[in-house]
N, C-alpha and C positions, 0 to 999 in steps of 0.2 A: 876976597875970589872965594867965589861959591865951589863946594864939594863937587859941582858936574862942570866947572868951567874947565876950556881946553881940551876936550873930548873930541876928537874925529870919529867918522865912520872907516869902518874898510869894508866892501863889499868884493871879493872874491868873484870871479865871473870866469869859469873855464870856457875854453872854445866849443862853439856851438855845434857845428858837424858832430854826430855819434853819442850828441846830450843824450839824458835820460833813456836809456835804455832799457829800463825795467818798465818802460810807459808802453815797449813796443808790441803790446797784446791788442793794445787798442788805440795805437797812435802809429803811423809813417813815420818813418825818418823826416820827412818834410814836416809832417804835423806839430812833430816833438820839437825842431828845429822852433816849425815857428809859435810854439807854446813859450818855448824859454826865453826869447824875444819880446813878448807880451808879458811874464814876470818879469822878466830884469827889468823894464820898463816902471812895472808898477810898484815893483822894488825902490828903485833909486829914485823914482818921482816921492817917495813914502818919507824917503831917509832925507832929498832934499828938502821936502816943508815943514822937516822936525827943527825948533827953536830950538832946540838945549844943543845943538851941537856947532864944532867949533869950523868943520871941512868937513870933504868926504874924498877918503882915496881909495879908487878902483882897481883893484889888481886884474891886469885881463890883458889878451893876445886876442882877445875878437874883436875885430875894425867895429862891427856893429854897437855891441855894447859901448867900445871907444868914443863912437860919434855921437851914441844916447849920452856917455858918461861928460862930455864937452860939451855938449848944450845945454846940463844943468849946471854947471861950471864945477864938475869935480875934476880931481889932479888923476891922471892915469898911470900908472906905474906898470913895466911889465917883468920887473925883476919875481921871479917865485911864480910868475902864473899857468908855467908847465909843471910844478911841483903838487900839485892836487891842495886839495881847502887848506890842509893845514898849512903846508910849506907856504899858498901865497898868501894866508892870514898873517903867517910869524916875518916875512920876509915885510906885509905892510908895516908892523906892530916896530919889528928893530928899526926900519927908517922914520918911524913917528919919537923913539925911544931917542933917536939919534938929535932930531932935531928937539928934541927936552918938549916935548906936547905931553901934555900932564894928562892923558888918556888914550885909550879906543875903546870903541862900541863893533863890534863886528857883526852880522846879520849875511845871510845867505840868498843867492837871489831867485827862489824858490817859496815864496813867500807869501804872494799875491797880496792876500788878506790883511798883512800889514799896517797899520797905519802910521800917520807922522803922529796922531794922537799917543800912539800907542810907546812908541817909541820914546818920547816925551815922556811918558811915566816912567818907563826902565831906568832914563839918566835920573828923573827927579829920585829915585829908589834909591841910586848911588851914593855909596859913604866916601868921606874923607881920604886918602890914600893914607897908607895902602889899602886898597879895595877890591873886591871883585863881587861881580854881580849877575846871574844870569835870568835868562828867558826858558826854560826847556820846551820839547816840541812838546805835542800833544800826547805823546805815547812816555812821557817820561825817559826817551836813550836818547834823542838827539838833544842841540845845545844850540837853539835857535839866534839866540843872542845875546854875547856875553863883551862884558864893561872890565879894563881891568886900568884899573891904574895907580902903578904908572904903568905903562903900554904892556910890558915886560914883565909886569909884577908875575905875573901864575904862567907854570908852559900849557901851553894850549896843545891839545889835540883831538881835533874832532874825527867823526866817523860815524857808524850806524848805534853805536851804544858808547856815548861822549860823556852823558850827564853827569852821572852818580862820577864818573871817574875828577871830572874836572870840578863836583864839589872837592873830593879827597884834595886833588892839587891843590886847592886855591887854602886848603887847610894843612897841609904840609907847608906851605908858607908864612904858614903863624896867621892866617887873615878867614874868618869867620862867613862863607861868601852869604853874598843876600839875594834871595831867589822873591821873584817877580814874572806870575802866570799872564801871559795876555793873549787872547782868540786867536788873531789872527796873526800873529806872531808865530807862535806855537803852531802853523799849520803849513807845514813844507808837505809841497809833491815831488814823491819820488815810487811810487806804486800807485796801480788800479785802486785801493783799497783808499787810497789818500783822493784821489779825485773824488769819489765819493762823497768821502768825509767832507773836504772843502765846500761840494756842492749843498753839502748838508748845512753849512755853515752859514746863519743869517747873514756874517757880516763879508761874507762870498757877495751878497747880491750888489750889483750896479760894478763890481770888477770889471775889466776886460776880458782876465781872463774867463770869468765868467761866462761871457757872452762865446766866446773864442769856444769853449768847451760846448757851450750848449749848439751854437754853429754847425761844430763837426759832429754832432751827434752824439755826446759822449754818453748823455744820461740815458739814452735807450742800450748802447751796448752794456753800460755798468747795468740794469738790471736784467739783461739776456745774461749775464754771467751771475748772478745773483745779488748782487748790490746795490744796497739802497742808498741813491743820490738827492733825495727829496725827505724831508722830517716828516711828510704826511704816509 
């Protein structure tokens, strides 16, 4: 069995109403909800297209996420779905550990430039258990993809500054973390400045998220706020 065998993806998706409050200066509540749906769909499709994963576990109570995940053949569970990002992931990894799965990879639902190939590259870098692999956010603060083998080998705590604490947590467990950077996985969208960075990212071209933002007039709004949404 290869080091990457039997790794399941965990994707936590919280309820859509009221999501992405920090984008309120640019997007209405309805637009923020629509943006989450678009990003969620692109992330789930990227995960479903990865060849290295044994399955997908979506932790959610959102009907839209449940319907989309089910169409892709993912398992949907509700335990932990109202316990925040960390609580949702922890509930999922505990379930996988009880089932004897070899490992888990978690990604957030707001990295729409991530690709199946990037996910496969992160899994390919993962070492034989016990092991811990991380692909950080573009600002080296967030932990945008994490793999643990076995699933509960390292205690996880997500938030605005989780990358270096996760490295420390792995080392406290006697595991030297593997770090692999991927531009699409790195680009999470939480703040207006993230929207500008996403639109500058070559990999965003062709994504439904980019089309949505352009149709919503976001590039001009970003320019008006002194943010640069293009590389030119």
